[in-house]
C-alpha positions as CSV (number, residue, x, y, z in Angstrom):
1,M,0.0,0.0,0.0
2,F,1.5,3.3,-1.1
3,D,0.3,6.7,0.7
4,G,-0.4,10.2,-0.4
5,H,-2.4,11.7,-3.2
6,S,-1.4,12.3,-6.9
7,Q,-0.5,15.9,-6.3
8,S,2.7,17.9,-6.9
9,G,4.5,20.3,-4.4
10,T,5.0,17.3,-1.9
11,G,8.4,18.5,-0.8
12,N,12.0,19.0,-2.3
13,V,13.4,15.9,-3.8
14,A,16.8,16.5,-2.0
15,E,15.2,16.6,1.3
16,Q,13.6,13.2,0.7
17,V,16.0,11.2,-1.1
18,R,19.6,11.5,-1.2
19,T,22.5,9.5,-3.1
20,T,26.0,8.5,-2.1
21,R,28.8,6.9,-4.0
22,K,31.1,4.2,-3.0
23,G,33.3,3.0,-5.7
24,A,31.3,1.7,-8.4
25,T,28.0,1.5,-6.6
26,L,25.6,4.5,-6.1
27,T,23.2,4.2,-2.9
28,I,19.8,5.6,-3.1
29,T,18.5,6.3,0.3
30,I,14.7,7.1,1.1
31,D,15.4,9.9,3.9
32,R,12.0,10.1,5.6
33,E,12.8,8.3,8.7
34,R,10.3,10.2,10.7
35,R,7.7,8.9,8.4
36,R,8.9,5.5,8.4
37,N,10.5,6.4,4.8
38,A,7.1,6.2,3.5
39,L,6.8,6.4,-0.4
40,N,5.1,9.7,-1.6
41,E,5.4,11.3,-5.3
42,T,8.6,13.3,-4.4
43,V,10.1,9.9,-3.0
44,A,9.3,8.2,-6.3
45,A,10.8,11.1,-8.4
46,G,13.9,11.0,-6.3
47,I,14.5,7.5,-6.9
48,V,13.9,7.8,-10.6
49,A,16.4,10.6,-10.5
50,G,18.9,8.4,-8.8
51,L,18.5,5.7,-11.2
52,D,18.9,8.0,-14.1
53,E,22.2,9.5,-12.3
54,A,23.4,6.0,-12.0
55,E,22.7,5.1,-15.7
56,G,24.2,8.3,-17.1
57,D,27.7,7.5,-15.5
58,R,29.4,4.8,-17.1
59,S,31.7,4.3,-14.1
60,I,28.7,3.2,-11.8
61,R,28.0,-0.4,-12.3
62,A,25.2,-1.3,-9.4
63,V,22.6,0.7,-7.3
64,V,21.6,0.0,-3.7
65,L,18.2,1.0,-2.6
66,T,17.7,1.7,1.2
67,G,16.0,3.6,3.8
68,A,17.2,6.0,6.5
69,G,17.8,4.8,10.0
70,D,17.1,1.4,11.3
71,K,13.4,1.0,11.7
72,A,12.1,1.1,8.2
73,F,13.3,0.3,4.7
74,C,9.9,1.8,3.4
75,A,6.6,1.3,5.2
76,G,4.5,1.9,2.2
77,G,2.1,4.7,2.0
78,D,1.6,7.0,4.6
79,L,-1.9,6.6,6.0
80,Q,-1.9,9.6,8.4
81,P,-4.6,12.5,7.7
82,G,-3.1,15.1,5.4
83,A,-0.2,12.9,4.0
84,D,1.3,14.1,1.0
85,G,1.7,12.1,-2.3
86,T,-0.9,9.4,-1.8
87,P,-1.3,7.0,-4.6
88,F,-4.9,6.3,-3.9
89,V,-6.1,8.8,-6.3
90,I,-5.5,9.1,-9.9
91,D,-5.2,12.5,-11.5
92,A,-7.6,12.5,-14.7
93,A,-5.2,15.0,-16.1
94,D,-2.1,12.8,-15.8
95,P,-3.3,8.9,-15.6
96,Q,0.3,7.6,-15.7
97,H,0.5,7.1,-12.0
98,Y,3.8,8.0,-10.2
99,V,4.1,4.5,-8.6
100,A,3.7,2.9,-11.8
101,R,6.2,5.3,-13.4
102,L,8.6,4.5,-10.6
103,L,8.1,0.7,-11.2
104,R,8.4,0.8,-14.8
105,R,11.8,2.7,-14.4
106,M,13.1,0.0,-12.1
107,D,12.1,-2.5,-14.9
108,A,13.8,-0.7,-17.5
109,F,17.1,0.0,-15.5
110,R,19.9,-1.8,-16.9
111,L,22.3,-2.0,-13.8
112,P,21.6,-4.5,-10.8
113,I,19.6,-2.9,-8.2
114,I,20.3,-4.3,-4.9
115,A,17.8,-3.8,-1.8
116,R,19.5,-3.1,1.3
117,V,16.5,-3.8,3.8
118,N,17.4,-1.8,6.8
119,G,14.1,-2.3,8.6
120,H,10.4,-3.1,7.8
121,A,9.5,-3.3,4.1
122,L,5.7,-3.4,4.2
123,A,3.0,-2.9,1.4
124,G,4.5,-0.6,-1.2
125,G,7.6,-0.8,0.4
126,F,7.7,-4.5,0.1
127,G,6.7,-4.0,-3.6
128,L,9.9,-1.9,-4.1
129,V,11.8,-4.9,-2.4
130,C,10.5,-7.3,-5.1
131,A,11.1,-5.0,-8.0
132,C,14.9,-5.0,-6.9
133,D,17.3,-7.8,-8.5
134,L,19.0,-8.8,-5.2
135,V,18.1,-8.5,-1.3
136,V,20.0,-8.2,1.9
137,A,17.9,-7.6,4.7
138,R,18.2,-7.5,8.5
139,D,17.0,-10.9,9.7
140,D,14.6,-9.2,11.9
141,A,13.0,-7.1,9.3
142,L,9.3,-7.8,8.6
143,L,8.3,-8.2,4.9
144,G,4.8,-8.3,3.8
145,V,1.5,-6.5,2.3
146,T,-1.0,-5.1,4.8
147,E,-3.5,-3.6,2.6
148,V,-6.2,-6.2,3.5
149,K,-6.3,-4.5,7.1
150,V,-7.5,-1.2,5.6
151,G,-9.9,-2.6,3.1
152,L,-7.5,-2.7,0.2
153,F,-5.5,-5.2,-2.0
154,P,-1.9,-4.7,-3.1
155,M,-2.9,-4.0,-6.7
156,M,-0.1,-1.8,-8.0
157,I,2.6,-4.3,-6.9
158,L,0.9,-7.5,-7.8
159,P,3.0,-8.1,-11.0
160,Y,6.2,-8.1,-8.7
161,L,4.9,-10.0,-6.1
162,L,4.1,-12.8,-8.7
163,R,7.6,-12.6,-10.1
164,V,9.1,-13.2,-6.8
165,L,6.9,-15.4,-4.6
166,P,5.4,-18.8,-5.1
167,Y,1.6,-18.6,-5.6
168,R,0.6,-19.8,-2.5
169,T,3.1,-17.9,-0.4
170,M,1.8,-14.6,-2.3
171,M,-1.7,-15.5,-1.3
172,E,-1.2,-16.1,2.6
173,L,0.5,-12.6,2.7
174,C,-2.1,-10.9,0.6
175,L,-5.0,-12.3,2.2
176,S,-4.0,-12.5,5.9
177,G,-2.1,-9.0,5.7
178,E,0.4,-10.6,8.3
179,P,4.0,-10.1,7.7
180,I,7.1,-12.6,7.8
181,K,10.4,-12.0,9.1
182,A,13.2,-11.8,6.6
183,G,15.3,-14.4,8.7
184,D,12.1,-16.9,8.5
185,P,12.2,-19.9,6.2
186,G,9.2,-18.5,4.5
187,A,11.3,-15.6,3.3
188,V,13.9,-17.7,1.3
189,D,12.3,-16.8,-2.2
190,I,12.4,-13.2,-1.3
191,V,15.8,-12.5,0.3
192,N,19.0,-13.3,-0.8
193,Y,20.7,-13.1,2.5
194,A,19.1,-12.3,5.9
195,V,21.7,-11.1,8.3
196,P,22.0,-9.7,11.8
197,A,21.8,-5.5,11.7
198,A,25.4,-5.3,12.6
199,E,26.4,-7.4,9.6
200,L,24.0,-5.6,6.9
201,D,26.6,-3.1,5.4
202,A,29.3,-5.6,5.4
203,R,27.3,-8.2,3.4
204,T,25.6,-5.4,1.1
205,D,29.2,-4.2,0.3
206,W,30.4,-7.7,-0.4
207,L,27.4,-8.6,-2.7
208,A,27.7,-5.2,-4.7
209,E,31.4,-6.0,-4.9
210,R,30.6,-9.5,-6.4
211,V,28.2,-7.7,-8.9
212,T,30.4,-4.8,-9.8
213,S,33.6,-6.7,-10.5
214,K,31.6,-8.7,-13.4
215,S,31.1,-7.7,-17.2
216,P,29.2,-4.4,-16.9
217,T,27.9,-5.0,-20.6
218,G,27.0,-8.6,-20.1
219,I,24.9,-7.4,-17.2
220,R,23.4,-4.5,-18.7
221,L,22.5,-6.4,-21.9
222,G,21.4,-9.2,-20.0
223,K,19.0,-7.1,-18.0
224,Q,17.8,-5.5,-20.9
225,A,17.1,-9.0,-22.7
226,L,15.3,-10.2,-19.4
227,S,12.9,-7.5,-19.4
228,K,11.6,-8.5,-22.8
229,I,11.9,-12.1,-22.5
230,R,9.8,-12.1,-19.3
231,E,6.7,-11.0,-21.6
232,M,7.6,-13.5,-24.3
233,S,6.3,-17.1,-25.0
234,S,8.9,-19.6,-24.8
235,D,9.4,-19.8,-28.7
236,S,9.7,-16.1,-29.1
237,A,12.0,-15.9,-26.2
238,L,14.4,-18.9,-27.5
239,E,14.4,-16.8,-30.9
240,Y,15.2,-13.6,-29.2
241,A,17.7,-15.1,-26.8
242,Q,19.9,-16.6,-29.6
243,F,19.9,-13.2,-31.5
244,M,21.0,-11.5,-28.3
245,L,23.6,-14.1,-27.6
246,A,25.1,-13.3,-30.9
247,N,25.4,-9.8,-30.3
248,M,26.6,-10.1,-27.1
249,A,29.6,-12.2,-28.3
250,R,30.7,-9.3,-30.6
251,T,31.0,-6.8,-27.5
252,R,34.4,-5.5,-26.5
253,D,33.7,-6.7,-22.9
254,A,33.1,-10.3,-24.4
255,R,36.0,-10.5,-26.4
256,E,38.2,-9.3,-23.4
257,G,36.2,-12.0,-21.3
258,F,37.3,-14.6,-23.7
259,A,40.8,-13.5,-23.9
260,A,41.4,-13.1,-20.1
261,F,39.9,-16.7,-19.7
262,N,42.4,-18.2,-22.0
263,E,45.0,-16.1,-20.8
264,K,44.4,-17.0,-17.1
265,R,44.3,-13.7,-15.9
266,A,41.5,-11.1,-14.5
267,P,39.5,-9.2,-17.3
268,I,39.8,-5.7,-17.5
269,W,36.1,-4.4,-18.5
270,T,35.5,-1.3,-20.5
271,A,31.7,-1.4,-20.4
272,E,31.9,-1.6,-24.2
């Protein structure tokens, strides 16, 4: 469940979302700790701007998405009276909902996105987690969709829940509205690594390094292909995949990878 209504003027983007860089990784932080890092139109725009920043810099090879503080990654929509940026109203003059715009941007993003789940990820916040490629979470963080508790259903994020979760697990979360802990066995399909809070940064950095040390061209083209293959029939997907594979093999990174393998040395990626 996301909160706020589709109005502009919900605050300065820089005040609600900040970006920091560490090596080849750009971290996007939702900075609304007092409101449990709730998502609104400004936050969505800030995340999109961070993704644009990362994709426009050839030296950035991965993005980490997280929340400020240690209570919440993103608690979904802000249900308090007068909350800004609620997603429950569609502007007839601009029917492209900002939540859908954000999720589409995440889908089209060609670098890996790692969710650093520093606290609870509920409702729309859980949707953001499911839209990321990899997840490192505190083992005590709660994950789930609570919409049925206020008479709703997690409509906007259903495609991402279906993508990540087994059907019956998804339905139990949606119908009960009860979350699970990232460290529980039931979260194995959601979280790559569930760790104690003290280990969250180290494990996130470790995973980011494993990703950013690999071919940026291979990953970029692979994610681009995956976004299309996901919507294809098996026959169409196989035809498209062989076309993409042949083109990937012609890239400079692929030629360097083959040469490094044969010469038994570490490859030097150029992202070309």
